C-alpha positions as CSV (number, residue, x, y, z in Angstrom):
1,M,0.0,0.0,0.0
2,E,1.4,3.4,-1.0
3,K,1.6,6.3,1.5
4,E,-0.7,9.2,0.8
5,L,0.7,12.6,1.1
6,L,-1.4,15.7,1.5
7,L,0.5,18.5,-0.4
8,T,-1.9,21.2,0.6
9,Q,-0.4,21.3,4.1
10,L,3.1,21.8,2.9
11,N,4.8,25.1,2.2
12,P,7.0,25.4,-0.9
13,N,10.2,25.2,1.0
14,D,9.1,21.9,2.7
15,L,8.1,20.5,-0.6
16,N,11.4,21.4,-2.2
17,E,13.3,19.8,0.7
18,M,11.2,16.6,0.4
19,I,11.9,16.4,-3.3
20,A,15.6,17.0,-2.9
21,N,15.9,14.3,-0.2
22,G,14.0,11.8,-2.4
23,I,16.4,12.5,-5.2
24,K,19.5,12.2,-3.0
25,Q,18.2,8.9,-1.7
26,H,17.4,7.2,-5.0
27,L,19.8,8.8,-7.5
28,P,22.8,6.6,-7.0
29,Q,20.8,3.5,-7.5
30,I,19.1,4.9,-10.6
31,I,22.5,5.9,-12.1
32,E,24.0,2.5,-11.5
33,E,21.0,0.7,-13.0
34,H,21.0,3.1,-16.0
35,F,24.7,2.6,-16.8
36,Q,24.5,-1.1,-15.9
37,L,27.8,-0.8,-14.0
38,K,27.5,-4.1,-12.2
39,H,27.8,-6.1,-15.5
40,L,30.9,-4.6,-17.0
41,D,34.1,-6.4,-17.8
42,K,36.6,-3.8,-16.6
43,D,39.5,-4.8,-18.9
44,E,37.7,-4.4,-22.2
45,L,38.3,-1.6,-24.7
46,L,35.3,0.1,-26.3
47,S,34.8,2.0,-29.5
48,R,32.8,5.2,-29.6
49,K,29.8,3.3,-30.8
50,E,30.0,0.7,-28.0
51,L,30.5,3.5,-25.4
52,S,27.6,5.4,-26.8
53,E,25.3,2.3,-26.6
54,L,26.6,1.5,-23.1
55,L,26.1,4.9,-21.6
56,K,23.1,5.8,-23.8
57,L,24.8,9.0,-24.9
58,S,25.1,10.5,-28.4
59,Y,28.5,10.8,-30.2
60,V,28.3,14.5,-29.6
61,S,27.8,14.1,-25.9
62,I,30.7,11.6,-25.7
63,H,32.9,14.1,-27.6
64,K,31.9,16.9,-25.1
65,K,32.7,14.5,-22.2
66,M,36.1,13.8,-23.8
67,K,36.9,17.5,-23.6
68,E,35.7,17.5,-20.0
69,G,38.2,14.7,-19.1
70,L,36.6,11.4,-20.1
71,P,39.6,9.1,-20.5
72,Y,40.4,7.8,-24.0
73,K,43.2,6.4,-26.1
74,R,44.1,6.9,-29.7
75,A,45.1,4.0,-31.9
76,G,45.9,5.7,-35.2
77,R,42.6,7.4,-36.2
78,R,40.6,5.3,-33.9
79,V,39.5,6.4,-30.4
80,L,39.2,3.7,-27.8
81,F,37.9,3.7,-24.2
82,S,39.0,1.5,-21.4
83,K,36.0,0.2,-19.4
84,K,38.0,0.3,-16.2
85,E,39.1,4.0,-16.8
86,I,35.5,4.9,-17.7
87,L,34.1,3.3,-14.5
88,D,36.7,5.1,-12.4
89,W,36.0,8.4,-14.1
90,L,32.2,7.9,-13.6
91,D,32.7,7.1,-10.0
92,Q,34.8,10.3,-9.5
93,E,32.1,12.4,-11.3
94,R,29.4,10.8,-9.2
95,R,31.2,11.7,-6.0
96,I,31.5,15.3,-7.2
97,W,27.8,15.6,-7.7
98,K,26.9,14.1,-4.2
């Protein structure tokens, strides 16, 4: 059975605080499920396409993240991403946003 909440008795500041607390409580789990971090083989190298599919980001977003510090390696004209380095970078970014 779900809890009922009467919003008419809340002032806007209390509502904002309740929403912020709910987000803080559930966001780490949502992020982990979204990126499927539990199922990654950390030693594998990924292409841009594979990383795009894994993180559900466009190529443009990946390029922007590369400029912001997303770790990558060049192999000639190819760009490759280490899953381990990507996971470490995501964990670091996640800690910054907490």
